[in-house]
C-alpha positions in Angstrom: -1.1 -23.4 -0.8 -2.5 -25.9 1.6 -6.0 -26.1 3.0 -6.3 -28.2 6.1 -8.8 -31.1 6.4 -8.1 -32.5 9.8 -5.7 -31.8 12.7 -2.8 -29.5 11.8 0.6 -30.5 13.3 1.7 -27.8 15.6 5.3 -28.0 14.7 4.6 -27.7 10.9 2.3 -24.8 11.5 4.9 -23.2 13.7 7.6 -23.7 11.1 5.5 -22.0 8.4 4.6 -19.1 10.7 8.2 -18.6 11.7 9.3 -18.7 8.1 6.7 -16.2 7.0 7.7 -13.9 9.9 11.4 -14.1 9.0 10.8 -13.5 5.3 8.7 -10.4 6.0 10.8 -8.8 8.7 14.5 -9.7 7.8 15.1 -6.7 5.5 13.3 -4.0 7.5 14.9 -5.2 10.8 18.4 -5.3 9.3 18.0 -1.9 7.7 16.5 -0.2 10.7 19.0 -1.8 13.1 21.9 -0.7 10.9 20.5 2.9 11.0 20.3 2.9 14.8 23.8 1.5 15.2 25.3 4.0 12.7 23.5 6.9 14.4 24.6 5.9 17.9 28.2 5.2 16.8 28.7 8.5 15.1 26.6 10.9 17.1 26.4 9.1 20.5 22.7 10.1 20.8 19.4 9.0 19.6 16.7 11.7 19.0 13.0 11.7 18.1 13.7 12.5 14.4 15.9 9.4 14.2 13.0 7.3 15.5 10.7 8.9 12.9 13.1 8.0 10.1 13.4 4.5 11.4 9.6 4.1 11.3 9.5 5.5 7.7 12.3 3.1 6.5 10.5 0.2 8.2 7.3 1.0 6.4 9.1 1.3 3.1 10.8 -2.0 3.3 8.1 -4.1 5.0 7.3 -6.8 4.0 10.8 -8.0 2.9 11.5 -10.9 0.7 14.1 -13.3 2.0 15.9 -15.3 -0.7 15.5 -18.9 0.5 18.1 -20.3 -1.8 21.7 -19.6 -0.7 23.9 -18.2 -3.4 20.9 -17.0 -5.5 22.1 -15.5 -8.8 22.2 -11.8 -8.9 21.4 -11.6 -5.2 23.7 -8.6 -4.5 22.6 -6.9 -7.7 18.9 -7.2 -6.7 19.7 -5.9 -3.2 21.7 -3.0 -4.5 18.9 -2.0 -7.0 16.2 -2.2 -4.3 18.3 -0.3 -1.8 19.1 2.4 -4.4 15.4 2.9 -4.9 14.8 3.3 -1.2 17.7 5.7 -0.8 16.5 7.8 -3.8 13.0 8.1 -2.3 14.4 9.1 1.1 16.7 11.7 -0.3 14.0 13.2 -2.5 11.4 13.5 0.2 14.1 14.7 2.7 15.1 17.4 0.2 11.5 18.3 -0.7 10.4 18.7 2.9 13.6 20.3 4.2 14.1 17.5 6.8 17.4 16.3 5.3 19.4 18.8 7.4 18.0 17.2 10.6 20.3 14.2 10.3 24.1 13.7 10.6 25.6 13.4 7.2 28.4 11.1 8.3 26.0 8.7 10.0 23.6 8.7 7.0 26.5 8.1 4.6 27.9 5.2 6.5 24.4 3.7 6.9 23.6 3.9 3.2 27.0 2.4 2.2 26.9 -0.4 4.8 23.3 -1.6 4.4 23.6 -3.4 1.1 26.6 -5.5 2.5 24.6 -6.3 5.7 21.6 -7.3 3.7 23.7 -9.5 1.4 25.2 -11.2 4.5 21.8 -11.7 6.1 20.4 -13.2 2.9 23.3 -15.6 2.6 23.5 -16.7 6.3 19.8 -16.9 7.3 18.8 -19.5 4.6 21.6 -21.7 5.9 20.8 -21.3 9.6 17.0 -21.3 9.4 16.7 -25.0 8.3 18.7 -26.1 11.3 16.6 -24.1 13.7 13.2 -25.1 12.3 14.0 -28.8 11.8 15.4 -29.4 15.2 12.7 -32.1 15.9 13.8 -34.1 12.9 11.9 -34.7 9.7 8.2 -35.3 9.8 7.1 -38.2 7.6 4.4 -37.7 5.0 2.8 -39.3 2.0 1.0 -37.9 -1.0 -2.3 -39.3 -2.2 -2.3 -38.5 -6.0 0.5 -38.7 -8.4 -0.6 -35.5 -10.1 1.2 -32.4 -11.2 0.2 -30.7 -7.9 1.6 -33.7 -6.0 4.9 -33.7 -7.8 5.3 -30.0 -7.2 4.6 -30.4 -3.5 7.1 -33.2 -3.2 9.7 -31.1 -5.0 9.1 -28.2 -2.7 9.5 -30.3 0.4 12.7 -31.8 -0.9 14.2 -28.4 -1.9 13.2 -26.7 1.4 14.6 -28.7 4.3 13.5 -26.0 6.7 9.9 -27.3 6.4 11.0 -30.5 8.1 8.9 -32.8 6.0 10.2 -36.0 4.4 7.9 -37.5 1.7 7.9 -41.3 1.8 6.1 -41.7 -1.5 2.9 -41.4 -3.6 -0.3 -43.5 -3.6 -2.6 -43.5 -6.7 -4.6 -45.9 -8.8 -2.9 -44.5 -11.9 0.7 -43.5 -12.8 -0.2 -39.8 -13.1 0.9 -39.7 -16.7 -1.3 -40.6 -19.7 -3.8 -42.5 -17.6 -2.1 -45.9 -17.6 -2.7 -48.1 -14.5 0.2 -48.5 -12.1 0.4 -52.2 -12.7 1.1 -51.5 -16.3 3.5 -48.6 -16.2 5.4 -48.2 -12.9 6.0 -44.6 -11.7 8.9 -43.2 -9.7 8.1 -42.8 -6.0 4.8 -44.7 -6.3 4.3 -46.9 -3.2 0.9 -48.4 -4.2 -2.7 -47.9 -4.8 -5.0 -45.7 -2.8 -6.5 -48.7 -1.1 -3.0 -49.5 0.3 -2.5 -46.0 1.8 -4.4 -46.4 5.2 -2.5 -49.6 6.1 0.9 -48.0 5.1 0.1 -44.9 7.2 -0.5 -47.1 10.3 2.5 -49.4 9.8 5.0 -46.6 8.9 3.7 -44.1 11.5 3.1 -41.5 8.8 2.4 -38.1 10.4 1.0 -36.1 7.5 -1.1 -37.0 4.4 -1.4 -34.5 1.5 -4.3 -35.3 -0.9 -3.6 -33.9 -4.4 -6.2 -35.9 -6.3 -8.1 -33.9 -9.0 -11.2 -32.2 -7.6 -13.3 -34.2 -10.1 -12.5 -37.4 -8.2 -14.7 -36.5 -5.2 -16.0 -40.0 -4.5 -12.4 -41.4 -4.1 -11.5 -38.4 -1.9 -14.4 -39.0 0.4 -13.7 -42.7 0.6 -10.1 -42.0 1.5 -11.0 -39.5 4.2 -13.3 -42.1 5.7 -10.7 -44.8 5.7 -8.1 -42.5 7.3 -10.3 -41.7 10.3 -8.7 -44.6 12.1 -5.2 -42.9 12.0 -3.7 -40.0 13.9 -2.1 -38.5 10.8 -2.8 -34.9 9.9 -4.6 -34.6 6.6 -4.3 -31.8 4.1 -6.2 -31.2 0.8 -4.2 -29.5 -1.9 -6.6 -27.9 -4.4 -5.7 -28.8 -8.0 -5.8 -25.3 -9.3 -2.4 -24.9 -10.9 -4.0 -24.8 -14.3 -5.8 -21.6 -13.3 -4.2 -18.2 -13.6 -3.9 -17.6 -9.8 -4.0 -14.0 -8.6 -3.2 -13.4 -4.9 -4.1 -16.9 -3.8 -4.6 -17.4 -0.1 -6.5 -19.6 2.4 -9.1 -18.0 4.6 -12.3 -18.8 6.5 -15.7 -17.2 6.7 -17.2 -17.7 10.1 -15.5 -21.1 10.4 -16.1 -22.2 6.8 -12.7 -22.6 5.0 -12.4 -20.9 1.6 -9.6 -20.7 -0.9 -9.1 -17.4 -2.7 -8.0 -18.1 -6.3 -8.5 -14.6 -7.8 -8.3 -11.8 -5.3 -7.2 -8.2 -5.1 -3.9 -7.6 -3.3 -5.5 -4.6 -1.6 -7.5 -6.1 1.3 -7.1 -5.3 4.9 -3.9 -3.4 5.9 -2.6 -3.5 2.3 -5.6 -1.5 1.1 -5.0 1.1 3.8 -1.3 1.4 3.0 -2.0 1.7 -0.7 -4.6 4.4 -0.2 -2.5 6.5 2.2 0.5 6.3 -0.2 -1.7 7.4 -3.1 -3.0 10.4 -1.2 0.4 11.5 0.0 2.1 11.1 -3.4 -0.8 12.6 -5.4 -1.0 15.7 -3.1 2.7 16.2 -3.2 3.0 15.9 -7.0 0.0 18.2 -7.5 1.6 20.9 -5.3 5.0 20.5 -7.0 3.7 20.6 -10.5 1.0 23.3 -10.0 3.0 26.0 -11.9 3.7 23.5 -14.7 0.1 22.5 -15.0 -1.0 26.1 -15.2 1.5 26.7 -18.0 0.2 23.6 -19.9 -3.4 24.7 -19.5 -2.6 28.1 -21.1 -0.7 26.3 -23.9 -3.6 23.9 -24.6 -6.1 26.9 -24.7 -3.9 28.9 -27.1 -2.9 25.9 -29.4 -6.5 25.0 -30.6 -10.1 25.8 -29.8 -11.8 23.6 -27.2 -11.7 22.9 -23.4 -8.4 22.5 -21.5 -9.4 19.3 -19.8 -10.6 16.2 -21.7 -12.9 13.9 -19.9 -13.4 10.3 -20.9 -15.1 7.2 -19.6 -12.9 4.4 -18.6 -13.3 1.1 -16.6 -12.1 1.4 -13.0 -12.1 -0.9 -10.0 -14.3 -4.0 -10.4 -15.1 -2.9 -14.0 -17.2 0.1 -13.0 -17.2 3.1 -15.2 -15.2 6.1 -14.0 -14.5 9.5 -15.6 -10.8 10.4 -15.9 -9.2 13.8 -16.6 -6.4 14.6 -19.1 -5.1 17.7 -20.7 -6.7 17.8 -24.2 -4.2 16.9 -26.9 -6.6 16.4 -29.8 -8.9 18.5 -31.9 -11.7 16.1 -31.1 -13.4 14.9 -27.9 -14.1 11.2 -28.6 -15.9 9.1 -26.0 -18.3 6.9 -28.0 -18.7 3.3 -28.8 -15.8 3.3 -31.4 -12.6 5.2 -30.7 -9.6 4.8 -33.1 -6.3 4.6 -31.2 -3.8 7.4 -31.7 -1.1 6.4 -34.2 1.9 8.0 -35.8 1.1 11.1 -37.7 -2.5 11.1 -36.4 -4.2 14.3 -37.7 -6.4 14.5 -34.6 -3.4 15.3 -32.4 -2.4 19.0 -32.1 1.3 20.0 -32.4 1.3 21.0 -28.7 -0.6 17.9 -27.8 1.9 15.7 -29.5 4.6 17.2 -27.2 2.5 16.6 -24.1 1.8 13.0 -25.1 5.5 12.3 -25.8 6.4 13.5 -22.3 3.2 12.1 -20.7 2.4 15.5 -19.3 -1.2 15.2 -20.5 -1.7 12.7 -17.7 -1.0 15.1 -14.8 -4.7 16.0 -14.1 -5.2 12.3 -13.3 -3.6 12.9 -9.9 -6.9 14.7 -9.1 -8.6 11.3 -10.0 -6.2 9.7 -7.5 -7.3 12.1 -4.7 -11.0 11.3 -5.6 -10.3 7.6 -5.1 -11.0 6.7 -8.8 -7.5 5.9 -9.6 -4.1 5.0 -8.0 -0.7 6.3 -8.7 0.5 2.9 -9.7 -1.7 0.3 -11.4 -2.9 -1.0 -14.8 -3.5 1.9 -17.2 -7.2 2.5 -17.8 -8.4 1.9 -21.4 -11.4 3.6 -23.1 -14.6 1.7 -22.6 -14.8 1.0 -26.3 -11.4 -0.7 -26.2 -12.3 -2.7 -23.1 -15.3 -4.1 -24.8 -13.2 -5.1 -27.8 -10.3 -6.8 -26.0 -12.2 -8.5 -23.2 -13.7 -10.8 -25.9 -10.4 -11.9 -27.4 -7.9 -11.9 -24.5 -8.3 -14.4 -21.7 -8.2 -12.8 -18.2 -8.5 -9.3 -19.6 -11.0 -8.1 -17.0 -8.9 -9.5 -14.1 -6.8 -6.3 -14.3 -9.8 -4.4 -12.9 -9.4 -6.1 -9.5 -7.5 -3.0 -8.6 -7.9 0.7 -9.4 -6.3 1.9 -12.7 -3.0 3.7 -12.3 -1.3 6.7 -13.8 1.8 4.6 -14.4 2.3 0.8 -14.2 4.5 -2.2 -14.7 3.6 -2.4 -18.4 4.4 1.3 -19.0 7.9 1.0 -17.5 8.5 -2.3 -19.3 8.1 -0.9 -22.8 4.4 -2.0 -23.3 3.1 1.5 -24.0 1.7 3.3 -27.0 -0.5 2.0 -29.8 -1.7 -1.6 -29.5 -2.3 -2.2 -33.2 -2.2 -6.0 -32.7 -3.8 -8.4 -30.2 -0.3 -9.6 -29.3 0.8 -6.2 -28.1 -2.3 -5.9 -25.9 -1.7 -9.4 -24.7 1.8 -8.4 -23.6 0.4 -5.4 -21.7 -2.2 -7.6 -19.9 0.4 -10.1 -18.9 2.4 -7.4 -17.2 -0.7 -6.0 -15.6 -1.5 -9.4 -14.1 2.1 -9.9 -13.0 1.7 -6.6 -11.0 -1.4 -8.0 -9.3 0.4 -11.2 -8.4 3.5 -9.6 -7.0 2.3 -6.3 -5.5 4.1 -4.7 -2.7 4.7 -1.1 -1.6 8.3 -1.6 -2.7 7.2 -2.7 -6.2 5.1 0.5 -6.4 8.1 2.6 -5.4 10.3 0.9 -7.9 7.8 1.5 -10.7 7.6 5.2 -9.8 11.4 5.5 -9.8 11.6 3.8 -13.2 8.9 6.1 -14.5 11.1 9.2 -14.0 13.8 8.3 -16.6 11.0 7.2 -19.0 9.4 10.7 -18.7 12.8 12.4 -19.2 13.6 10.4 -22.3 10.1 10.8 -23.7 8.1 8.1 -25.3 8.9 7.3 -28.9 5.8 5.2 -29.3 3.5 7.7 -27.7 1.4 9.2 -30.5 
């Protein structure tokens, strides 16, 4: 993540923009183009329903994720798994809506079989061709001010990604970047000299870009260096030394001309937030309609199994840590929502026999799709915990409250990864939080769909650790 301080080289900016565009659009373009070609080849026509399906497929696969390392391990397996998820979703909704019969079976079959091979070929060819296209002007020369961990990482990225077209000539620092020894005592690999030597080297070598990776605590040295570099035409970048922080959705932005660096941010801003909300509404409404008879039967079963209300309401923490009320089918003989709530455990006497069955199959969670339509929850996201449990774990687990940067979900990455059930140790809760934060870092609509698909077999098998 680079924040500019000075003139940005147009070619480098263009390379990064082209790279981002290719990474996002390669998969959807290949998939949609394959669909159009297969349809035209088999049917000889192209109808409005075909255009609709093309738009749906594009939205499901955008943004893509181009593998920039040719020959990446498991590439075909990853492509096949992702494509299987997309196909399963399309077939399910096609069957549920009755639109499946609108399309030619032969064309659809050829398209579904050929697409993984085309994607694999594109992922193998583009990373080889792209560097030659983007680096046609030759390498741009650069130096790094600061032999720090951030500086080393940046140099490694430039060396590994030739398509960026940047050749690092060396480092400049007053220390070796290790245990604090001075450079005249312990030489360091790639070190060209001290910071005082950098301005003269930039002029003599015609360096085009300077990346400052000095720690933010060395502000006087940074300001001195910027002043000394005013007499050069090199572009200057400041690389914030934030690698020690648990970065969530990091990005560079500006507020009315003032540059800012987002270190911990929700993934659901702008268009992402709109896409997430629309997908939540569509999925929640569809599931509620399809499961309405089942929910009615469950409600009768809860009422007959033990005295008390059918729906259990409990306070949880929602988006931004604000309290929300969630709905569940009652599975216990008690209605606990106080300052201390014991977690359900194996053989828990509070759980009714019918409730134990509901909890094992996660059917007690179905009313939460109403919470989704209300905007309190999402279909996919970190599972909400009782307020009492939140107050306990936020004090002992670092970064616990970051999970509330998004709406809580009915299912989530932690739940399909085995981190479900009683968290009788801090380590178990720590594992769940790590998966929740991984979801925030890597969110995409495709990830949501994969989690939903993985939830289905989990529900069918039942949860052995759901008490």
